Kinemage of the C-alpha trace (Angstrom):
@kinemage 1
@onewidth
@group {chain A} dominant
@subgroup {mainchain}
@vectorlist {calphas} color= white
{ca met a 1} P 5.855 22.306 -8.573
{ca arg a 2} L 6.625 19.950 -11.387
{ca thr a 3} L 3.983 17.708 -12.950
{ca ile a 4} L 4.335 13.971 -13.434
{ca glu a 5} L 1.882 12.546 -15.967
{ca leu a 6} L 0.842 8.948 -15.389
{ca lys a 7} L -1.200 8.498 -18.574
{ca lys a 8} L 1.586 6.361 -20.071
{ca tyr a 9} L 0.517 3.727 -17.500
{ca ala a 10} L -3.207 4.008 -18.396
{ca pro a 11} L -5.779 2.721 -17.989
{ca ile a 12} L -4.888 0.664 -14.870
{ca ile a 13} L -1.868 0.797 -12.577
{ca ser a 14} L -1.598 -2.728 -11.237
{ca asp a 15} L 2.030 -3.809 -11.489
{ca lys a 16} L 4.573 -3.748 -8.632
{ca glu a 17} L 7.407 -2.687 -10.949
{ca ile a 18} L 5.380 0.202 -12.353
{ca gly a 19} L 4.476 1.242 -8.799
{ca ala a 20} L 8.176 1.287 -7.894
{ca glu a 21} L 8.947 3.320 -11.029
{ca ile a 22} L 6.240 5.887 -10.215
{ca leu a 23} L 7.363 6.144 -6.575
{ca gly a 24} L 10.976 6.648 -7.676
{ca glu a 25} L 9.974 9.384 -10.110
{ca ile a 26} L 7.947 11.190 -7.429
{ca lys a 27} L 10.810 10.986 -4.922
{ca thr a 28} L 13.274 12.299 -7.519
{ca val a 29} L 11.053 15.324 -8.172
{ca leu a 30} L 10.538 15.914 -4.438
{ca asn a 31} L 14.310 15.854 -3.891
{ca ser a 32} L 14.812 18.608 -6.468
{ca asp a 33} L 11.584 20.581 -6.066
{ca asn a 34} L 9.322 21.666 -3.236
{ca gly a 35} L 6.324 19.727 -4.485
{ca val a 36} L 4.850 17.602 -7.233
{ca ile a 37} L 1.587 17.457 -9.160
{ca ile a 38} L 0.614 13.912 -10.081
{ca asp a 39} L -1.634 13.996 -13.137
{ca met a 40} L -3.870 10.924 -13.125
{ca gln a 41} L -5.554 11.691 -16.462
{ca asp a 42} L -6.686 8.497 -18.243
{ca ile a 43} L -6.064 6.344 -15.138
{ca arg a 44} L -9.350 4.550 -14.513
{ca ser a 45} L -8.225 2.283 -11.701
{ca met a 46} L -5.297 1.282 -9.551
{ca ala a 47} L -4.569 -1.819 -7.528
{ca thr a 48} L -4.792 -1.094 -3.817
{ca phe a 49} L -1.311 -2.539 -3.298
{ca cys a 50} L 0.052 -0.031 -5.840
{ca ala a 51} L -1.732 2.823 -4.061
{ca lys a 52} L -0.153 1.626 -0.811
{ca gln a 53} L 3.237 1.192 -2.487
{ca ile a 54} L 3.186 4.731 -3.900
{ca phe a 55} L 0.939 7.018 -1.877
{ca gly a 56} L 0.925 5.056 1.375
{ca ala a 57} L 4.710 4.946 1.452
{ca leu a 58} L 4.950 8.674 0.753
{ca tyr a 59} L 2.361 9.491 3.423
{ca val a 60} L 4.104 7.387 6.091
{ca glu a 61} L 7.541 8.722 5.139
{ca met a 62} L 6.566 12.388 4.840
{ca gly a 63} L 3.845 12.680 7.472
{ca ser a 64} L 0.409 14.098 6.780
{ca glu a 65} L 1.330 17.798 6.773
{ca asp a 66} L 4.200 17.485 4.278
{ca phe a 67} L 2.246 14.996 2.171
{ca phe a 68} L -0.715 17.348 1.744
{ca asn a 69} L 1.509 20.412 1.264
{ca lys a 70} L 3.856 18.855 -1.302
{ca ile a 71} L 1.728 16.284 -3.172
{ca arg a 72} L -1.117 17.357 -5.450
{ca ile a 73} L -3.226 14.800 -7.260
{ca lys a 74} L -4.845 16.096 -10.447
{ca ser a 75} L -7.522 14.597 -12.723
{ca ala a 76} L -8.168 11.546 -10.542
{ca thr a 77} L -11.597 9.947 -10.735
{ca asp a 78} L -13.542 9.436 -7.517
{ca asp a 79} L -12.763 5.709 -7.745
{ca val a 80} L -9.024 6.342 -8.015
{ca lys a 81} L -9.142 8.836 -5.121
{ca tyr a 82} L -10.906 6.200 -3.033
{ca ile a 83} L -8.261 3.590 -3.885
{ca ile a 84} L -5.463 6.038 -3.018
{ca asn a 85} L -7.100 6.665 0.358
{ca leu a 86} L -7.383 2.913 0.947
{ca gly a 87} L -3.684 2.515 0.118
{ca ile a 88} L -2.756 5.224 2.618
{ca glu a 89} L -4.980 3.646 5.294
{ca lys a 90} L -3.408 0.222 4.714
{ca ala a 91} L 0.110 1.671 4.915
{ca leu a 92} L -0.747 3.392 8.194
{ca glu a 93} L -2.228 0.173 9.609
{ca asp a 94} L 0.813 -1.863 8.580
{ca asn a 95} L 3.230 0.790 9.835
{ca ser a 96} L 1.578 0.897 13.261
{ca phe a 97} L 2.768 -2.669 13.879
{ca his a 98} L 6.382 -1.633 13.303
{ca leu a 99} L 6.434 1.240 15.812
């Protein structure tokens, strides 16, 4: 598993372009490796739409089993973990309308 450090985006991830950049980097690593560690050190908060854009999209695309087997989130605060979960929930809600 390769590690992606997000501290260069600290302290808050709240920009659509940055979300797209992070998602692209994660997908690139997943295409060449069997998993990825996402180091959230120094990230104090994240916009829910960015959490949906990154983690929600990955969860919907990969399914829960692959997501939890291949994605590890490191050094995330409880607040950031909560926001990531909200982003995944929102992506699942939105995706259910497209089935």
